[in-house]
N, C-alpha and C positions, 0 to 999 in steps of 0.2 A: 629435620628435612631442610636441605639447602635449596632455596628457591632460585630460579634463574633471574638474572639481572638484565633489564632492557637497556642496552647501550645506545648512545646517540646514533651510531651507524646502523644498528638493528632497527631502531625506530624509523629512521629515514627510509630504509629499505622496505619496511612494512607499509608505511603510509603511501609511498610512491607506487608500490605494487597494487594496493587496494584502489588507489585513485585511477591508475591506468586501466585496470580490468573491470572495475565495478563503479567508477565515478564517484565513490564516497570519499569525502575529504576529512581525513583524520589528523591533519597537520597540527591542529591545536588541541588534540584530544589525547595527549600522551598519558595523562593521569587515568583516563578511562581505559586506554589500552592496557596499561600496567595492571589496573584493578581487575579487569576481566580476563586477562590472559595469563598472568604470572603463575598462579596456583593451578589454573586449568592445564597449561602445557606440562607442568611438573607431574600432574596426575596422569597425563598421557605418556609419560616416560621420557620426556625430553629434558636434557640437562642444561640447555642454553637456548636463548631466543635464536641464535644463529643457526643452530641445528634444526630447530623447528621451522624457521623461515626457509631454509633450504628445501625442506619437504613441501611446504605450502607453495612456494613460488615455482617449483618445478612442475606443478600440475594444478593450474587454476581451476580445473573442473573436478579435481579429486575430492575425496571424502574429507581430508584434513583441512583443505581450504574451505569447504562448505561448513565444517564445524567451527572454524575460526569466524566466518561471517555470521553464523548464528549467534556467537558470543558478542560480536561487536555491533550488530544491527538490531538488537532487541528494542522495540519501540513501545512506548507507553501509549495505550489507547483504551477506550471504554465505549460502551453503548451510548448512542446519541450525542457523541462529541460534536460540537459546533453544529447543532441540529438545524439552525435556520436554512442551511443549504439543502438539507434533506427535504424540508417542507416546500421550499421553492421548487425543487425537482418535481415533487408530487403535484403541487397545486398550480404551478405555472408552466413548467417545461413539458410535463406529460400531456396536458390538454393541447398545447401548441403542436406537438407531434401528431396527436390524434387528428387535429384539424387539417394537417398535411396528408392524412391518409395512412399514417404509420399504424400497422397492426401489432407489431412487436418491437419494443424498445430494447436496444442492445447497449448495455452499460459495461464499461471496463473500470474496475476499481484497482488502479495501479498502486503498488505499495500498500496492500490491504492488511498487512501485519497479521494479527490473529483472528481477523474476521468480523470484529464487532461493528465496524463501519458498514460493511456490505450487508450484514444481517439487519442493522438498523434501517438502512435504505430499503431493503426488501419489505420490512414491516410497514413502513410508511406508504410505499407503493401499493402493497397488497390491500391496504385499507381503503384506497380510493374507490369511489363508485365506478370509475371507468374500468378498473381492473376487476372489481367484484362482479360487475355486470357482463364481463367478457368482451367488452368493446376493444380493449387493448391488453396485451400481455407484455411481460418483460423478462429479461434474463440478465444475470450479472456474472462477469468473469473477473475473479479475484486473483491477483498475482502478487508475488513478493519474492525477495531474494533470500529470505530466512525460511529454511525448510522446517524448522521446529514450529515456528508460528503458523505456517501453512498447515501442518499436521493438526494443530489445535483448531484452526478454522474448519478443516474438513470434519473433525469430530463434532463440532458445534456444541461442546459442553463447556460450561463456564462456572466459576465460583458463584454460589447462590447470592452473595452480597451484591453482585452486579445487577440483580433484579431491581434494586433501588434506582438504577440509572435509567430504567425503561419505563416510560409513562404507562399508567395502568391500562389504558385502552389497547395496548399492544401485548399485554400479558397472555392473551389467548394464543400467542405464537410460541409460548414457552411451556416446557413440561418440567415439573419438579422432580429432582433425583436426590432428595434429602438435602445435603449441603451443597448440591450442585443443581444447575438448570441446563436443560437441553433445548436447542432450537427445534421446533417441530418440522416434520418432513415436508409439509406444505411449502415452507420457506427454503429449506436446505436444497430441495430439488430445483430451485430457481437459480442456484449458484454453482459454478464450477470453479475449481481452484487449480492453479498451476504455478510452478516455479518460473520466474522471469527475472532477468537482469535488464533493467531499463537501458543500460548501455548497449546491449546486444540484441534487444528485441527486434523481431521483424514487424515493422509497423504497416498494417494494412488499413485502408480507409473503409472500415466497416462499423465504426462505433458512432452511436447517436450522442452519448454522453460519456465523458471520461472524468472520473474522480481521481485526482492525484494530490492528496492533501497531506500537509505536514511532513513532506519529504524533501522539498527543494533545498532546504537549508543544509542538507547533508552534502550538497554539491558546490563546487566552485562556480563562479559566474559563467565561465565559458562552457562548462559542462551543462549547466542549467539551461543555457540558451540552446544548446544542441538537443537536449531532451524535449524542451518545449516545441522546437521546430518539428521534431519527430511526432510528438503528440498531435500537433496541428495536422500533419499528414494523415494521421490515423482516424481523424474525425471526418464524417460525411459533411458536405457543405450544409451549413445551418446547425451543425452540432455544437455541443458545449463542453468546455473544459472547466472543471471546478477545482479550485485550489483551497489551501488552508487560509484562515483569517489573517495570518501574519505574513503571507507570501505575496509577492508582486512579480509579475513577468511581463515581457512585451510592453513596457511602458510607452514606447514610441508608437504603439498601435500599428506595427508593421504587418502583423499577422491577424490578430484577433480584434473584434469589437469588444470593448470592456464595458459590461452592462452593470454589474454590481461589484462590490469590493472583492468578491471571490469568484465571480462568474464571468467567463470569457466565451464569446461566440465566434465560430468560424463563418466568415461571410459566405453567402450563397454563390458568389462568383468572384 
């Protein structure tokens, strides 16, 4: 089999297209692009990157473009990743909203990947006395650009080895399926999943908390600023944006109050 070769011109066309339509910066990811696409596009019947990119760029909403993004945006994640932010949400932020009279907390997990983060957060929230006693409820809206990862999140079925990542007190939310585990319906009913491109999302001010973790490094600084500004607009006054432990935004405090290394609050006025 003769595999297609990624020329300089093809690579420039690809990364400029992906950056323009999806905000993802692949300019320094040539090795990754070649590794993930070369054999893939040959299997799909394309003889050159040029031929393939003509099809992809002609229809950014088409199936071929979606398949490409699924290959290029596969994120590594696991249950209870960077768990301190989950516990702060349950132990500090949730009671704060209850004190304000909130009866149901609306949470958006942007760039949710295959769902482990959203399910982990749901476990921690469901375990709190405020939720168990029916004083407050919550819902989570998980979105991602990768349709394959979203399908996995909807199924809620994971490799049984991931059980080791979940603290024992939350195992009651998991059902064993032999070598796999499944999230129980009690939690899965709390979460809805949807495809979203952060570049094109319609941002409405309906969220109390937004998790957008470990995704900002995919964007160039200008795109990152645009997305953060849109996330700001999506939060209700007094709402919180929670980022990954290695991410920093709005350092000049033009939009948010910076409370903890990963937690930002939208001012009340």
